[in-house]
Backbone as JSON, one array per atom type, in Angstrom:
{
  "sequence": "MRIAIAGASGFIGSALVPELAKAGHEVRRLVRRSAATADEFAWNPPAGSIDPKALDGVDAVVNLCGSSLIGRWSAARKQAIRDSRIEPTEVLADAVARHGVPALLSASGINFYGDTGDVTVDERAGQGAGFLAEVCADWEGATAHARDAGARVVLLRNGPVLGPGGMLRLLKPQFRLGLGGRLGDGRQFMPWISLPDVVAAIRFLIEHDEVSGPVNMCAPRPVTNREFTTALGRAVGRPAPWFAPGAALRVVLGDAADEMLLAGQRAMPAKLTDAGFEFRHADLGTALADAA",
  "N": [[23.75, -1.21, -3.02], [21.78, -3.18, -5.31], [18.47, -2.86, -6.07], [15.28, -4.14, -6.74], [11.97, -3.07, -7.29], [8.6, -3.82, -6.98], [5.53, -2.33, -7.5], [6.3, 0.27, -7.31], [5.19, 2.72, -7.93], [3.16, 3.19, -6.19], [1.58, 4.28, -3.07], [3.38, 3.82, -0.87], [5.61, 2.91, -2.31], [6.31, 5.06, -4.04], [7.45, 6.81, -2.29], [9.49, 5.32, -1.25], [11.33, 4.78, -3.35], [12.86, 7.26, -3.97], [14.06, 7.54, -1.46], [15.72, 5.29, -1.19], [17.41, 5.72, -3.37], [18.63, 8.09, -2.57], [20.12, 7.12, -0.51], [22.11, 5.88, -1.84], [21.64, 3.52, -3.18], [21.03, 1.46, -6.08], [18.13, 1.55, -7.93], [15.69, -0.47, -9.39], [12.73, -0.41, -11.19], [9.83, -2.31, -11.46], [7.5, -2.52, -13.97], [4.14, -2.53, -15.28], [3.86, -2.31, -18.06], [5.27, -1.31, -21.21], [8.74, -0.84, -20.81], [10.03, 2.42, -20.2], [12.17, 3.9, -19.4], [15.66, 3.71, -18.4], [15.77, 2.56, -15.89], [13.55, 1.0, -15.65], [11.74, -2.08, -15.88], [9.86, -4.42, -17.61], [7.03, -6.33, -16.55], [4.55, -8.94, -16.23], [2.3, -9.98, -14.22], [-0.24, -11.57, -14.35], [0.29, -13.11, -16.6], [2.49, -14.41, -15.76], [5.04, -13.55, -16.4], [8.26, -11.95, -16.65], [10.71, -9.52, -17.36], [13.64, -11.01, -18.41], [16.08, -9.87, -17.73], [15.61, -8.32, -15.58], [16.19, -8.96, -12.89], [18.87, -9.48, -12.84], [21.88, -9.52, -11.14], [20.72, -8.35, -8.93], [20.31, -7.44, -5.51], [18.24, -7.4, -3.7], [14.69, -7.82, -3.67], [11.78, -5.91, -3.5], [8.48, -6.25, -2.75], [5.56, -4.64, -3.2], [2.97, -4.97, -4.01], [-0.61, -4.88, -4.39], [-4.07, -4.39, -4.41], [-6.44, -1.78, -3.49], [-8.25, -1.98, -0.39], [-10.53, -0.68, 0.18], [-14.03, -0.19, 0.18], [-17.12, -1.94, -0.6], [-17.21, -5.46, -0.22], [-17.79, -7.55, -2.63], [-18.2, -10.88, -3.99], [-16.65, -10.96, -6.29], [-14.99, -8.78, -5.85], [-13.55, -9.6, -3.6], [-12.12, -11.7, -4.71], [-10.53, -10.28, -6.49], [-9.0, -8.8, -4.68], [-7.5, -10.84, -3.49], [-6.18, -11.91, -5.78], [-4.62, -9.72, -6.64], [-2.62, -9.65, -4.84], [-1.56, -12.25, -4.25], [-0.95, -13.49, -6.71], [1.07, -11.74, -8.04], [3.07, -12.02, -6.1], [3.76, -14.72, -6.14], [4.88, -14.86, -8.72], [7.1, -13.16, -8.43], [8.48, -14.46, -6.34], [9.17, -16.87, -7.58], [10.87, -15.83, -9.56], [12.89, -14.69, -8.0], [13.94, -17.0, -6.84], [14.85, -18.3, -9.14], [16.81, -16.58, -10.13], [18.56, -16.44, -8.06], [18.46, -14.37, -6.16], [19.4, -12.71, -3.21], [17.56, -11.71, -1.24], [14.11, -11.27, -0.44], [11.7, -8.96, 0.16], [8.52, -8.81, 1.15], [5.29, -7.49, 0.93], [2.68, -7.69, 3.36], [-0.07, -7.88, 5.63], [-1.14, -6.32, 8.69], [-3.49, -7.33, 9.42], [-3.27, -10.02, 9.47], [-3.42, -11.07, 12.02], [-6.07, -11.05, 12.67], [-8.91, -9.96, 14.63], [-7.74, -8.72, 17.54], [-8.66, -7.64, 19.85], [-8.18, -6.45, 23.14], [-5.81, -7.7, 23.53], [-2.33, -7.8, 23.39], [-0.19, -8.28, 20.63], [2.69, -9.7, 19.06], [5.17, -10.6, 16.61], [5.25, -13.29, 17.15], [2.73, -14.28, 17.45], [-0.07, -16.23, 16.29], [-2.02, -16.91, 13.27], [-5.04, -15.1, 12.83], [-8.7, -14.98, 12.67], [-10.92, -14.66, 9.83], [-11.56, -13.07, 6.6], [-9.48, -11.29, 5.69], [-7.32, -12.1, 7.28], [-6.94, -14.66, 6.28], [-6.28, -14.05, 3.63], [-3.86, -12.67, 4.05], [-2.29, -14.73, 5.15], [-2.15, -16.54, 2.98], [-0.95, -14.87, 1.13], [1.55, -14.45, 2.29], [2.37, -17.08, 2.22], [2.79, -17.39, -0.47], [5.39, -16.7, -0.96], [6.96, -18.88, -0.71], [8.56, -20.35, -2.56], [10.81, -18.74, -2.98], [11.91, -18.67, -0.4], [12.43, -21.41, -0.03], [14.42, -21.69, -1.85], [16.54, -20.58, -0.64], [16.61, -17.84, -0.22], [16.59, -14.89, 1.8], [13.68, -14.12, 3.35], [11.5, -11.56, 4.09], [8.6, -10.63, 5.69], [6.43, -8.12, 5.36], [4.35, -6.95, 7.52], [2.17, -4.75, 7.21], [0.73, -1.98, 8.93], [-1.98, 0.48, 8.99], [-0.94, 3.26, 7.08], [0.26, 6.47, 7.72], [0.31, 9.41, 6.03], [0.77, 11.98, 3.5], [-1.54, 11.18, 1.82], [-3.05, 8.01, 1.1], [-5.02, 6.65, 3.78], [-5.43, 9.03, 5.18], [-5.92, 10.89, 3.22], [-8.55, 10.42, 2.61], [-9.82, 10.82, 5.06], [-9.19, 13.36, 6.16], [-10.57, 15.57, 4.81], [-13.23, 15.2, 5.75], [-12.9, 15.51, 8.52], [-11.95, 18.12, 8.65], [-14.23, 19.48, 7.99], [-15.62, 19.23, 10.26], [-16.91, 16.83, 10.58], [-15.87, 14.54, 11.55], [-15.46, 11.49, 13.43], [-15.69, 8.76, 15.81], [-15.54, 5.21, 15.07], [-18.01, 2.87, 15.44], [-17.89, 1.64, 18.78], [-15.41, 2.65, 19.22], [-13.35, 1.38, 20.55], [-11.65, -0.38, 19.35], [-8.34, -1.29, 18.4], [-5.78, 0.53, 16.6], [-3.12, -0.17, 14.67], [-1.03, 1.87, 13.69], [1.37, 3.47, 11.41], [3.81, 5.88, 10.46], [4.34, 7.34, 7.18], [7.09, 8.16, 6.61], [8.37, 6.5, 8.49], [7.65, 3.85, 7.73], [8.91, 3.7, 5.28], [11.59, 4.13, 6.04], [11.9, 1.89, 7.65], [11.67, -0.23, 5.82], [13.95, 0.21, 4.28], [15.85, -0.17, 6.32], [15.44, -2.9, 6.85], [16.21, -4.02, 4.43], [18.92, -3.52, 4.52], [19.78, -4.83, 6.8], [20.65, -7.88, 7.2], [20.23, -9.77, 9.13], [17.66, -10.0, 9.92], [14.65, -11.71, 9.42], [11.64, -13.35, 8.19], [8.29, -12.74, 9.53], [7.53, -9.29, 10.08], [6.28, -6.81, 12.07], [5.0, -3.93, 10.86], [4.53, -1.31, 12.28], [3.92, 1.42, 14.55], [5.32, 1.77, 17.9], [3.36, 2.44, 19.71], [0.35, 1.65, 19.74], [-3.01, 2.84, 19.21], [-6.42, 3.34, 20.3], [-9.38, 3.45, 18.23], [-10.99, 5.53, 19.1], [-9.1, 7.19, 20.4], [-7.48, 7.79, 18.2], [-9.3, 9.23, 16.62], [-9.75, 11.51, 18.21], [-7.15, 12.58, 18.22], [-6.71, 13.13, 15.49], [-8.7, 15.0, 14.98], [-7.73, 17.05, 16.6], [-5.36, 17.57, 15.24], [-6.23, 18.76, 12.87], [-7.51, 20.88, 13.83], [-10.23, 20.86, 14.55], [-13.21, 19.86, 16.27], [-14.21, 16.44, 16.9], [-16.87, 15.12, 17.27], [-18.7, 13.17, 16.52], [-20.11, 9.86, 15.82], [-20.02, 6.76, 14.07], [-22.36, 4.36, 13.94], [-21.9, 0.83, 14.37], [-23.79, -0.83, 13.09], [-24.76, 0.76, 11.02], [-22.46, 1.1, 9.48], [-22.11, -1.51, 8.63], [-24.31, -1.84, 6.97], [-23.59, -0.24, 4.83], [-21.03, -1.19, 4.03], [-20.94, -3.93, 4.41], [-19.4, -7.06, 5.27], [-16.86, -6.03, 5.12], [-16.83, -3.83, 6.79], [-16.76, -4.93, 9.37], [-14.23, -6.18, 9.43], [-12.34, -4.26, 8.6], [-12.93, -1.78, 9.82], [-14.21, -2.04, 12.33], [-12.88, -3.95, 13.72], [-9.66, -4.66, 15.21], [-6.07, -4.52, 15.8], [-3.92, -4.91, 18.41], [-1.05, -4.44, 18.01], [2.5, -4.9, 18.24], [5.78, -3.73, 17.3], [7.91, -5.79, 17.62], [10.15, -7.12, 16.43], [11.39, -5.11, 14.88], [12.12, -3.19, 16.84], [13.73, -4.75, 18.5], [15.81, -5.22, 16.76], [17.02, -2.8, 16.66], [15.91, -0.65, 15.3], [14.98, 2.75, 15.02], [12.21, 4.7, 15.62], [10.97, 7.49, 13.93], [8.54, 8.67, 14.31], [7.09, 7.89, 16.98], [4.99, 8.66, 18.42], [1.55, 9.34, 18.03], [0.48, 11.94, 17.71], [2.62, 13.56, 16.75], [3.11, 12.27, 14.35], [0.74, 12.75, 12.91], [0.79, 15.53, 12.83], [3.03, 16.0, 11.22], [2.15, 14.88, 8.89], [0.25, 16.54, 8.03]],
  "CA": [[23.0, -2.41, -3.39], [20.86, -3.07, -6.44], [17.18, -3.25, -5.5], [14.14, -4.11, -7.65], [10.74, -2.79, -6.56], [7.29, -3.99, -7.62], [4.63, -1.41, -6.79], [7.1, 1.48, -7.05], [4.41, 3.93, -8.15], [2.11, 3.27, -5.19], [1.71, 5.22, -1.95], [4.65, 3.56, -0.19], [6.7, 2.78, -3.29], [6.75, 6.35, -4.57], [8.3, 7.44, -1.27], [10.64, 4.45, -1.02], [12.3, 4.87, -4.44], [13.84, 8.32, -3.75], [14.81, 7.31, -0.22], [16.79, 4.33, -1.47], [18.36, 6.38, -4.27], [19.39, 9.06, -1.77], [21.06, 6.35, 0.31], [23.16, 5.35, -2.71], [21.28, 2.25, -3.79], [20.5, 1.48, -7.44], [16.75, 1.07, -7.89], [15.03, -0.9, -10.62], [11.27, -0.42, -11.03], [9.11, -3.25, -12.29], [6.31, -1.81, -14.45], [3.22, -3.39, -16.03], [3.74, -1.72, -19.4], [6.6, -1.31, -21.83], [9.72, 0.0, -20.1], [10.25, 3.7, -20.88], [13.44, 4.48, -18.95], [16.68, 2.7, -18.16], [15.57, 1.9, -14.6], [12.29, 0.27, -15.68], [11.74, -3.4, -16.47], [8.47, -4.83, -17.75], [6.58, -7.64, -16.09], [3.12, -9.17, -16.4], [1.96, -11.03, -13.26], [-1.22, -12.56, -14.79], [0.92, -14.01, -17.57], [3.62, -15.07, -15.13], [6.27, -13.21, -17.11], [9.07, -10.84, -16.17], [11.9, -9.31, -18.18], [14.7, -11.89, -17.89], [17.21, -9.1, -17.23], [15.17, -7.44, -14.49], [16.77, -9.3, -11.59], [20.3, -9.77, -12.96], [22.73, -8.78, -10.21], [19.92, -7.68, -7.9], [20.57, -7.89, -4.15], [16.99, -7.55, -2.96], [13.44, -7.46, -4.34], [10.74, -5.43, -2.6], [7.17, -6.46, -3.35], [4.55, -3.8, -2.56], [1.75, -5.09, -4.82], [-1.87, -5.14, -3.7], [-5.09, -3.39, -4.69], [-7.08, -1.16, -2.33], [-9.27, -2.75, 0.33], [-11.65, 0.2, 0.46], [-15.25, -0.45, -0.57], [-17.88, -3.13, -0.24], [-16.56, -6.64, -0.76], [-18.54, -8.57, -3.34], [-17.38, -12.06, -4.25], [-15.67, -10.6, -7.31], [-14.0, -7.88, -5.24], [-12.69, -10.42, -2.75], [-11.19, -12.44, -5.58], [-9.57, -9.31, -7.0], [-8.09, -8.5, -3.57], [-6.57, -11.98, -3.39], [-5.35, -12.04, -6.98], [-3.68, -8.61, -6.75], [-1.55, -9.87, -3.87], [-0.94, -13.57, -4.29], [-0.4, -13.76, -8.05], [2.38, -11.11, -8.26], [4.05, -12.53, -5.15], [4.23, -16.01, -6.67], [5.76, -14.59, -9.86], [8.36, -12.61, -7.91], [9.19, -15.5, -5.57], [9.78, -17.78, -8.56], [11.98, -15.13, -10.22], [13.95, -14.58, -6.99], [14.56, -18.33, -6.75], [15.51, -18.62, -10.41], [17.98, -15.71, -10.31], [19.42, -16.5, -6.88], [18.46, -13.09, -5.44], [19.58, -13.04, -1.8], [16.51, -11.3, -0.31], [12.79, -10.84, -0.91], [10.88, -8.29, 1.17], [7.2, -8.88, 0.52], [4.22, -6.89, 1.73], [1.56, -8.44, 3.91], [-0.88, -6.94, 6.4], [-1.29, -6.53, 10.13], [-4.75, -8.07, 9.56], [-2.93, -11.43, 9.66], [-3.76, -11.48, 13.38], [-7.5, -10.95, 12.92], [-9.28, -8.99, 15.66], [-7.09, -9.17, 18.77], [-9.24, -6.99, 21.02], [-7.21, -5.78, 24.02], [-4.62, -8.55, 23.67], [-1.16, -7.32, 22.65], [0.44, -9.34, 19.84], [3.87, -9.4, 18.26], [5.35, -11.52, 15.48], [5.14, -14.69, 17.57], [1.32, -14.66, 17.47], [-0.53, -16.98, 15.13], [-3.02, -16.34, 12.38], [-6.38, -14.9, 13.36], [-9.82, -15.4, 11.84], [-11.48, -13.67, 8.92], [-11.11, -13.04, 5.22], [-8.18, -10.63, 5.53], [-6.3, -12.95, 7.88], [-6.68, -15.74, 5.33], [-5.55, -13.47, 2.49], [-2.48, -12.4, 4.47], [-1.58, -16.0, 5.3], [-1.87, -17.05, 1.63], [-0.02, -13.89, 0.55], [2.87, -14.79, 2.83], [2.71, -18.41, 1.72], [3.2, -17.3, -1.88], [6.84, -16.46, -1.02], [7.63, -20.12, -0.32], [9.58, -20.79, -3.51], [12.02, -17.97, -2.72], [12.49, -19.13, 0.86], [12.96, -22.76, -0.22], [15.64, -21.58, -2.66], [17.6, -20.03, 0.21], [16.55, -16.38, -0.07], [16.08, -14.32, 3.06], [12.35, -13.59, 3.1], [10.95, -10.7, 5.14], [7.17, -10.42, 5.46], [6.14, -6.79, 5.88], [2.96, -6.89, 7.98], [1.94, -3.31, 7.3], [-0.46, -1.38, 9.5], [-2.37, 1.7, 8.26], [0.19, 4.17, 6.92], [-0.16, 7.86, 7.82], [1.11, 10.32, 5.23], [-0.02, 12.84, 2.61], [-2.18, 10.26, 0.89], [-3.57, 6.87, 1.86], [-6.26, 6.81, 4.52], [-5.63, 10.42, 5.58], [-6.5, 11.6, 2.07], [-9.99, 10.24, 2.7], [-10.36, 11.24, 6.36], [-8.97, 14.77, 6.52], [-11.64, 16.48, 4.4], [-14.36, 15.06, 6.65], [-12.57, 16.07, 9.83], [-11.85, 19.57, 8.51], [-15.61, 19.99, 7.95], [-16.25, 18.97, 11.55], [-17.74, 15.64, 10.45], [-15.12, 13.37, 12.0], [-15.95, 10.81, 14.63], [-15.22, 7.4, 16.02], [-16.23, 4.14, 14.37], [-18.55, 1.97, 16.45], [-17.61, 2.12, 20.14], [-14.09, 3.29, 19.23], [-12.39, 0.68, 21.41], [-10.76, -1.22, 18.54], [-7.0, -0.71, 18.28], [-5.26, 0.85, 15.28], [-1.66, -0.27, 14.65], [-0.61, 2.82, 12.65], [2.78, 3.81, 11.21], [3.94, 7.03, 9.55], [4.98, 7.04, 5.9], [8.55, 8.18, 6.73], [8.87, 5.35, 9.25], [7.54, 2.6, 6.98], [9.97, 3.75, 4.27], [12.87, 3.93, 6.73], [11.94, 0.51, 8.13], [11.97, -1.11, 4.68], [15.39, 0.38, 3.99], [16.55, -0.82, 7.42], [15.35, -4.35, 6.69], [17.04, -4.38, 3.28], [20.33, -3.38, 4.88], [20.09, -5.66, 7.97], [20.32, -9.23, 6.74], [19.99, -10.67, 10.25], [16.22, -10.04, 10.18], [13.87, -12.43, 8.42], [10.33, -13.75, 8.66], [7.31, -11.66, 9.68], [7.91, -8.08, 10.81], [5.15, -5.9, 12.24], [5.34, -2.58, 10.41], [3.63, -0.42, 13.0], [4.58, 2.18, 15.6], [5.3, 1.06, 19.18], [2.27, 2.92, 20.58], [-0.96, 1.55, 19.09], [-4.05, 3.62, 19.88], [-7.76, 2.94, 19.94], [-10.01, 4.32, 17.24], [-11.42, 6.74, 19.82], [-7.92, 8.04, 20.58], [-7.09, 8.27, 16.88], [-10.27, 10.24, 16.22], [-9.46, 12.73, 18.97], [-5.87, 13.13, 17.78], [-6.85, 13.68, 14.14], [-9.46, 16.23, 15.14], [-6.81, 18.05, 17.14], [-4.37, 17.92, 14.21], [-6.84, 19.63, 11.86], [-8.1, 22.02, 14.52], [-11.68, 20.78, 14.6], [-13.7, 18.79, 17.14], [-14.68, 15.24, 16.2], [-17.81, 14.63, 18.27], [-19.67, 12.23, 15.99], [-19.71, 8.46, 15.73], [-20.74, 5.97, 13.07], [-22.75, 3.07, 14.55], [-21.46, -0.35, 13.64], [-24.86, -1.34, 12.23], [-24.81, 1.6, 9.82], [-21.28, 0.77, 8.68], [-22.32, -2.82, 8.0], [-25.26, -1.65, 5.88], [-22.88, 0.37, 3.7], [-19.83, -1.91, 3.6], [-21.03, -5.36, 4.62], [-18.39, -7.63, 6.17], [-15.67, -5.19, 5.12], [-16.89, -2.96, 7.96], [-16.34, -5.69, 10.55], [-12.8, -6.5, 9.42], [-11.48, -3.1, 8.35], [-13.25, -0.59, 10.62], [-14.69, -2.34, 13.67], [-11.9, -4.85, 14.34], [-8.35, -4.02, 15.32], [-4.93, -5.31, 16.27], [-3.02, -4.22, 19.34], [0.21, -5.06, 17.56], [3.75, -4.23, 18.6], [6.86, -4.02, 16.34], [8.98, -6.37, 18.43], [11.36, -7.42, 15.66], [12.06, -3.86, 14.52], [12.75, -2.57, 18.02], [14.82, -5.64, 18.96], [16.92, -5.09, 15.81], [17.62, -1.5, 16.82], [15.3, 0.4, 14.48], [14.47, 3.87, 15.8], [11.08, 5.35, 14.97], [10.9, 8.96, 13.91], [7.22, 9.02, 14.84], [6.56, 6.89, 17.92], [3.79, 9.28, 18.98], [0.57, 9.62, 16.99], [0.32, 13.38, 17.5], [3.69, 14.09, 15.9], [2.93, 11.7, 13.01], [-0.36, 13.45, 12.25], [1.22, 16.91, 12.57], [3.96, 16.0, 10.08], [1.43, 14.45, 7.71], [-0.78, 17.56, 7.71]],
  "C": [[22.09, -2.13, -4.59], [19.52, -3.68, -6.0], [16.08, -3.1, -6.55], [12.87, -3.95, -6.83], [9.54, -3.01, -7.45], [6.3, -3.17, -6.81], [5.32, -0.1, -6.49], [6.31, 2.76, -7.22], [3.29, 4.11, -7.14], [2.45, 4.24, -4.07], [3.05, 5.04, -1.22], [5.8, 3.56, -1.19], [7.21, 4.09, -3.81], [7.57, 7.14, -3.56], [9.57, 6.63, -1.04], [11.72, 4.63, -2.09], [13.3, 6.01, -4.21], [14.65, 8.15, -2.47], [15.96, 6.34, -0.45], [17.85, 4.94, -2.38], [19.24, 7.35, -3.5], [20.43, 8.35, -0.91], [22.16, 5.69, -0.52], [22.87, 4.01, -3.35], [20.82, 2.46, -5.24], [19.13, 0.84, -7.44], [16.28, 0.7, -9.29], [13.53, -0.99, -10.34], [10.64, -1.41, -11.99], [7.78, -2.63, -12.67], [5.47, -2.75, -15.32], [2.86, -2.77, -17.38], [5.12, -1.83, -20.03], [7.53, -0.39, -21.06], [10.01, 1.26, -20.91], [11.56, 4.36, -20.5], [14.4, 3.35, -18.6], [16.48, 1.95, -16.85], [14.26, 1.12, -14.53], [12.45, -1.07, -16.4], [10.3, -3.92, -16.47], [8.22, -6.2, -17.12], [5.07, -7.72, -16.22], [2.71, -10.31, -15.46], [0.89, -12.02, -13.73], [-0.66, -13.56, -15.79], [2.1, -14.78, -16.99], [4.95, -14.73, -15.75], [6.95, -12.0, -16.49], [10.29, -10.73, -17.06], [13.05, -10.14, -17.62], [15.91, -11.15, -17.34], [16.88, -8.3, -15.96], [15.9, -7.71, -13.18], [18.24, -9.69, -11.67], [21.1, -8.9, -12.0], [22.0, -8.06, -9.1], [20.2, -8.29, -6.53], [19.3, -8.11, -3.34], [15.82, -7.14, -3.85], [12.46, -7.03, -3.26], [9.41, -5.51, -3.33], [6.12, -5.67, -2.57], [3.2, -3.89, -3.3], [0.54, -5.37, -3.94], [-2.86, -4.03, -3.96], [-5.73, -2.89, -3.4], [-8.13, -2.08, -1.71], [-10.55, -1.96, 0.53], [-12.84, -0.14, -0.43], [-15.94, -1.71, -0.09], [-17.27, -4.35, -0.93], [-17.59, -7.6, -1.36], [-17.64, -9.78, -3.51], [-16.29, -11.75, -5.27], [-14.58, -9.7, -6.74], [-13.04, -8.65, -4.34], [-11.67, -11.19, -3.59], [-10.13, -11.51, -6.13], [-8.55, -8.93, -5.93], [-7.05, -9.61, -3.43], [-5.61, -12.01, -4.57], [-4.28, -10.95, -7.06], [-2.5, -8.76, -5.79], [-0.81, -11.18, -4.12], [-0.28, -13.84, -5.64], [0.95, -13.07, -8.29], [3.46, -11.66, -7.33], [4.62, -13.86, -5.61], [5.2, -15.8, -7.82], [7.12, -14.08, -9.38], [9.16, -13.66, -7.14], [9.87, -16.49, -6.51], [10.99, -17.13, -9.22], [13.17, -14.98, -9.27], [14.69, -15.92, -6.88], [15.39, -18.64, -7.99], [16.81, -17.84, -10.59], [18.93, -15.74, -9.11], [19.53, -15.17, -6.15], [18.52, -13.38, -3.94], [18.39, -12.73, -0.9], [15.24, -10.9, -1.04], [12.05, -10.24, 0.28], [9.5, -8.13, 0.57], [6.12, -8.37, 1.46], [3.22, -7.95, 2.19], [0.76, -7.43, 4.71], [-0.95, -7.31, 7.86], [-2.59, -7.27, 10.42], [-4.51, -9.57, 9.67], [-3.42, -11.94, 11.01], [-5.26, -11.48, 13.66], [-7.8, -9.86, 13.93], [-8.71, -9.47, 16.99], [-7.68, -8.54, 20.03], [-8.2, -6.23, 21.82], [-5.9, -6.55, 24.15], [-3.49, -8.01, 22.79], [-0.52, -8.49, 21.9], [1.71, -8.82, 19.2], [4.0, -10.51, 17.22], [5.25, -13.0, 15.87], [3.7, -15.18, 17.55], [0.92, -15.37, 16.18], [-1.58, -16.25, 14.33], [-4.36, -16.22, 13.07], [-7.44, -15.37, 12.39], [-10.26, -14.28, 10.91], [-10.88, -13.72, 7.54], [-9.72, -12.45, 5.07], [-7.05, -11.44, 6.15], [-5.93, -14.09, 6.94], [-5.9, -15.24, 4.12], [-4.09, -13.25, 2.86], [-1.67, -13.7, 4.59], [-1.22, -16.59, 3.92], [-0.87, -16.17, 0.91], [1.4, -14.21, 0.99], [3.33, -16.15, 2.32], [3.19, -18.41, 0.29], [4.69, -17.03, -2.05], [7.64, -17.75, -0.86], [8.76, -20.52, -1.26], [10.9, -20.05, -3.28], [12.71, -18.45, -1.45], [13.12, -20.51, 0.69], [14.26, -22.74, -1.03], [16.79, -20.94, -1.88], [17.6, -18.53, 0.36], [16.1, -16.01, 1.33], [14.74, -13.66, 2.75], [11.87, -12.81, 4.32], [9.51, -10.39, 4.77], [6.74, -9.14, 6.16], [4.67, -6.69, 6.25], [2.58, -5.44, 8.27], [0.64, -2.97, 8.03], [-0.86, -0.19, 8.65], [-1.24, 2.72, 8.26], [-0.32, 5.6, 6.87], [0.81, 8.75, 7.06], [0.2, 11.15, 4.36], [-0.64, 12.04, 1.48], [-2.77, 9.13, 1.71], [-4.86, 7.2, 2.58], [-6.51, 8.26, 4.93], [-6.2, 11.27, 4.44], [-8.02, 11.52, 2.1], [-10.57, 10.87, 3.97], [-10.27, 12.75, 6.6], [-10.07, 15.7, 6.04], [-12.87, 16.41, 5.3], [-14.09, 15.73, 7.99], [-12.47, 17.59, 9.76], [-13.23, 20.23, 8.43], [-16.33, 19.77, 9.27], [-17.13, 17.73, 11.55], [-17.03, 14.38, 10.93], [-15.72, 12.76, 13.24], [-15.45, 9.39, 14.69], [-16.07, 6.41, 15.24], [-16.71, 3.12, 15.4], [-18.29, 2.52, 17.84], [-16.23, 2.74, 20.27], [-13.05, 2.57, 20.05], [-11.4, -0.17, 20.63], [-9.41, -0.51, 18.34], [-6.61, -0.51, 16.82], [-3.74, 0.82, 15.3], [-1.06, 0.57, 13.53], [0.92, 2.89, 12.53], [2.85, 4.99, 10.26], [4.62, 6.6, 8.26], [6.51, 7.12, 5.99], [9.1, 6.97, 7.47], [8.74, 4.04, 8.49], [8.61, 2.55, 5.89], [11.34, 3.49, 4.9], [13.01, 2.49, 7.21], [12.24, -0.47, 7.0], [13.45, -1.01, 4.31], [16.22, -0.33, 5.06], [16.57, -2.34, 7.24], [16.11, -4.84, 5.47], [18.5, -4.46, 3.71], [20.73, -4.26, 6.06], [19.69, -7.1, 7.68], [20.15, -10.23, 7.87], [18.49, -10.82, 10.56], [15.51, -10.78, 9.06], [12.53, -12.82, 9.03], [9.39, -12.57, 8.82], [7.85, -10.51, 10.51], [6.7, -7.16, 10.87], [5.59, -4.48, 11.91], [4.33, -1.61, 11.02], [4.42, 0.27, 14.11], [4.45, 1.46, 16.94], [4.2, 1.5, 20.13], [0.94, 2.85, 19.84], [-2.0, 2.32, 19.89], [-5.41, 3.03, 19.5], [-8.32, 3.89, 18.88], [-10.51, 5.61, 17.88], [-10.25, 7.71, 20.0], [-7.44, 8.61, 19.25], [-8.0, 9.39, 16.42], [-10.0, 11.57, 16.91], [-8.19, 13.39, 18.47], [-5.98, 13.75, 16.39], [-7.67, 14.96, 14.17], [-8.58, 17.36, 15.65], [-5.82, 18.51, 16.07], [-4.94, 18.87, 13.17], [-7.57, 20.81, 12.5], [-9.61, 22.04, 14.56], [-12.09, 19.69, 15.58], [-14.19, 17.61, 16.29], [-15.69, 14.53, 17.1], [-18.72, 13.49, 17.81], [-19.2, 10.79, 16.12], [-20.59, 7.77, 14.7], [-21.09, 4.63, 13.71], [-22.3, 1.9, 13.7], [-22.51, -0.87, 12.68], [-24.93, -0.55, 10.93], [-23.63, 1.3, 8.91], [-21.45, -0.56, 7.96], [-23.31, -2.72, 6.85], [-24.53, -1.15, 4.63], [-21.8, -0.55, 3.14], [-19.89, -3.42, 3.79], [-19.94, -5.87, 5.56], [-17.07, -6.89, 6.12], [-15.65, -4.27, 6.33], [-16.37, -3.68, 9.19], [-14.83, -5.89, 10.58], [-11.9, -5.29, 9.31], [-11.69, -1.97, 9.35], [-13.57, -0.91, 12.07], [-13.81, -3.34, 14.41], [-10.56, -4.13, 14.42], [-7.31, -4.97, 15.86], [-4.08, -4.45, 17.21], [-1.62, -4.8, 19.13], [1.41, -4.21, 17.93], [4.86, -4.66, 17.63], [8.08, -4.62, 17.02], [10.26, -6.59, 17.64], [12.12, -6.16, 15.27], [12.79, -3.27, 15.72], [13.9, -3.43, 18.53], [16.04, -5.52, 18.05], [17.59, -3.72, 15.87], [17.04, -0.4, 15.96], [14.72, 1.48, 15.39], [13.38, 4.59, 15.01], [11.21, 6.87, 15.05], [9.6, 9.43, 14.54], [6.71, 7.87, 15.71], [5.26, 7.37, 18.52], [2.83, 9.68, 17.87], [0.43, 11.11, 16.69], [1.36, 13.95, 16.57], [3.55, 13.54, 14.47], [1.84, 12.43, 12.25], [0.03, 14.89, 11.92], [2.13, 16.97, 11.35], [3.26, 15.61, 8.79], [0.4, 15.48, 7.25], [-0.45, 18.29, 6.42]]
}
């Protein structure tokens, strides 16, 4: 298959490109500069432009665009978070519709469900409350033109991805110094997934055209923040006895603390498991050990 990827140089994209190539697929990378190699095609989301040849003969487009959520959310930062997701998705959806591309796999977030507490949710659950839930809903809505044109649209509701980068790049140094600990009371759930599994799941969804709509990209065994803290401490060989009070996190990060650190989703990957996808890392301990 011929597959175009936006966000190919990011944390997930840089692992996805070689995996697809190894499987025999032809990969085209959409880049926000002048194309420098034969597999690169220029595009400019703010301008709404894309190389007219970029999607010729393409079987699927994978959209992994989106700026980091880490940091305090000012009004300007919130707008940048929205723009970095919704604007590129609209451009890609329009291009998919215009070129008749059969499939669009577009990133979203597990935050779509808001804070679910102890309630288990799968893809049948509705939108939750909060800024991130609203962003995810609008992000997914930006694919409408592709869906209306008849493309198969898959919405990748990604949970935190565990690999040699991402959130572990920030957490491991603290834990190795013995400074790790739970966030708030630690009861909030974390719908994690390993980097190898999120890459394998995207490839699976590209190749299985019977799956469409929202797909929870998370392992089948969500854990609480307290359990995650203990497991990460064990993986780096250090205790993690500390905790960060919710009030202190709010002072530093504002409402980002409530939505990113103190809330959680007890989400299950029902569509992936029902479709026959097999997780390499269903257990958090093995995922952390392999990501060390």
